[in-house]
C-alpha positions as CSV (number, residue, x, y, z in Angstrom):
1,M,38.8,-158.1,-95.1
2,Y,39.1,-159.2,-98.7
3,T,37.8,-155.9,-99.9
4,Y,40.5,-154.1,-97.9
5,A,43.3,-156.4,-99.1
6,T,42.4,-156.0,-102.8
7,T,42.0,-152.2,-102.3
8,L,45.5,-152.0,-100.7
9,L,46.9,-154.0,-103.7
10,L,45.0,-151.8,-106.2
11,M,43.3,-155.0,-107.6
12,R,39.7,-155.9,-108.4
13,E,40.1,-159.5,-107.4
14,N,42.7,-162.0,-106.2
15,K,41.8,-165.7,-105.9
16,K,44.6,-166.5,-103.4
17,L,43.4,-163.7,-101.1
18,A,39.8,-164.7,-101.5
19,I,40.5,-168.3,-100.5
20,A,42.8,-167.1,-97.6
21,A,40.1,-164.7,-96.4
22,A,37.5,-167.4,-96.4
23,F,39.6,-169.6,-94.2
24,H,41.8,-167.2,-92.2
25,D,39.8,-167.4,-88.9
26,L,37.5,-170.4,-89.7
27,D,38.9,-172.7,-87.0
28,I,37.7,-170.3,-84.3
29,W,34.2,-171.7,-85.1
30,V,35.3,-175.3,-86.0
31,S,37.3,-176.0,-82.8
32,D,35.8,-173.2,-80.7
33,G,39.2,-172.1,-79.5
34,M,41.6,-169.1,-79.8
35,D,44.6,-171.1,-81.0
36,Y,43.0,-171.3,-84.4
37,L,45.7,-170.4,-87.0
38,P,47.1,-173.9,-87.4
39,G,43.6,-175.3,-87.8
40,S,42.5,-172.6,-90.2
41,E,45.6,-173.2,-92.3
42,Q,44.9,-177.0,-92.4
43,L,41.2,-176.4,-93.3
44,A,42.4,-174.3,-96.3
45,R,45.0,-176.9,-97.3
46,D,42.3,-179.6,-97.2
47,Y,39.9,-177.5,-99.3
48,L,42.6,-176.7,-101.9
49,K,43.5,-180.4,-102.2
50,S,39.9,-181.3,-102.9
51,S,39.0,-178.4,-105.2
52,D,39.8,-176.9,-108.6
53,F,42.0,-174.4,-106.8
54,D,44.8,-176.9,-105.9
55,Y,47.5,-174.3,-106.4
56,L,49.8,-172.5,-104.1
57,P,48.6,-174.1,-100.8
58,D,51.9,-173.1,-99.1
59,E,51.4,-169.4,-100.1
60,I,47.7,-169.4,-99.0
61,A,48.8,-171.1,-95.7
62,F,51.4,-168.4,-95.3
63,F,48.8,-165.7,-95.6
64,I,46.7,-167.4,-92.9
65,K,49.6,-168.2,-90.6
66,S,51.1,-164.7,-90.6
67,H,48.0,-162.5,-90.8
68,H,48.2,-161.7,-87.0
69,K,51.9,-160.7,-87.1
70,L,52.6,-157.5,-85.2
71,R,55.5,-156.6,-87.5
72,P,55.3,-156.0,-91.2
73,I,55.8,-158.9,-93.6
74,K,58.7,-158.2,-95.8
75,G,59.1,-159.6,-99.3
76,N,55.5,-160.6,-99.9
77,I,53.2,-157.7,-100.7
78,E,50.1,-159.9,-100.9
79,A,50.7,-161.3,-97.4
80,E,51.4,-157.8,-96.0
81,A,48.2,-156.5,-97.6
82,F,46.3,-159.4,-96.1
83,R,47.8,-158.6,-92.6
84,K,46.9,-155.0,-92.9
85,A,43.4,-155.8,-94.2
86,D,42.7,-158.0,-91.1
87,L,43.7,-155.1,-88.8
88,I,41.5,-152.7,-90.7
89,D,38.6,-155.2,-90.4
90,L,39.3,-155.9,-86.7
91,T,39.3,-152.2,-85.9
92,S,36.3,-151.4,-88.1
93,G,38.5,-149.0,-90.0
94,F,39.9,-147.1,-87.0
95,I,43.3,-148.2,-88.5
96,R,43.0,-147.6,-92.2
97,Y,46.4,-147.7,-93.9
98,N,45.3,-144.9,-96.3
99,I,42.1,-146.6,-97.4
100,P,39.5,-143.9,-98.0
101,E,36.9,-143.7,-95.3
102,S,34.2,-144.0,-98.0
103,I,35.4,-147.5,-98.9
104,I,35.4,-148.5,-95.2
105,S,32.0,-147.1,-94.7
106,E,30.6,-148.8,-97.8
107,T,32.2,-152.1,-96.8
108,E,30.8,-151.8,-93.2
109,R,27.3,-151.2,-94.7
110,A,27.6,-154.1,-97.2
111,F,28.9,-156.5,-94.5
112,P,27.4,-155.5,-91.2
113,R,29.3,-157.1,-88.3
114,Q,26.2,-157.4,-86.0
115,N,27.9,-158.3,-82.7
116,F,31.0,-159.9,-84.2
117,T,33.5,-157.6,-82.5
118,G,31.9,-158.1,-79.1
119,M,31.7,-161.8,-79.5
120,I,35.3,-162.1,-80.6
121,S,36.4,-159.9,-77.7
122,S,34.5,-162.0,-75.3
123,K,36.0,-165.3,-76.6
124,A,39.5,-163.8,-76.5
125,L,39.0,-162.5,-72.9
126,K,37.7,-165.9,-71.7
127,H,40.6,-167.6,-73.3
128,A,43.1,-165.2,-71.7
129,I,41.6,-165.8,-68.3
130,R,41.8,-169.6,-68.7
131,H,45.3,-169.5,-70.2
132,P,47.2,-166.6,-68.5
133,L,50.6,-167.9,-69.7
134,R,49.4,-168.0,-73.3
135,P,46.6,-165.4,-73.5
136,F,46.6,-164.6,-77.2
137,P,48.1,-167.6,-79.1
138,M,47.0,-166.2,-82.5
139,I,49.3,-163.1,-82.1
140,K,52.7,-163.6,-83.8
141,W,55.8,-161.4,-83.8
């Protein structure tokens, strides 16, 4: 995801995006639930407070909070690149946003997903069945 976000921004690195990428879905594994955005945001804030990177916690939290928005994020090109990068990653490059297929193939080889997509799909489906009135709480408008 980080590779895709920096590629979309034509950058080599971006510490804000790197930190957000590390934490963006982390609470799926910590709390073992699908309503993980608030928890992931808090984990990032806690990390930032206790690290040398205690800068812009609100901006990094915004990246995390809004990375599953269905609509484009206006007025923040980094957050929009982060949102697009997550969709590229989720779809294994099926949705590319003009990123060359060679970069997607290279990234997929460098970071093999093993059964990640199947495991996430299974968790999401189980959650949707258990919570039919709120099947995908991580999706935002």
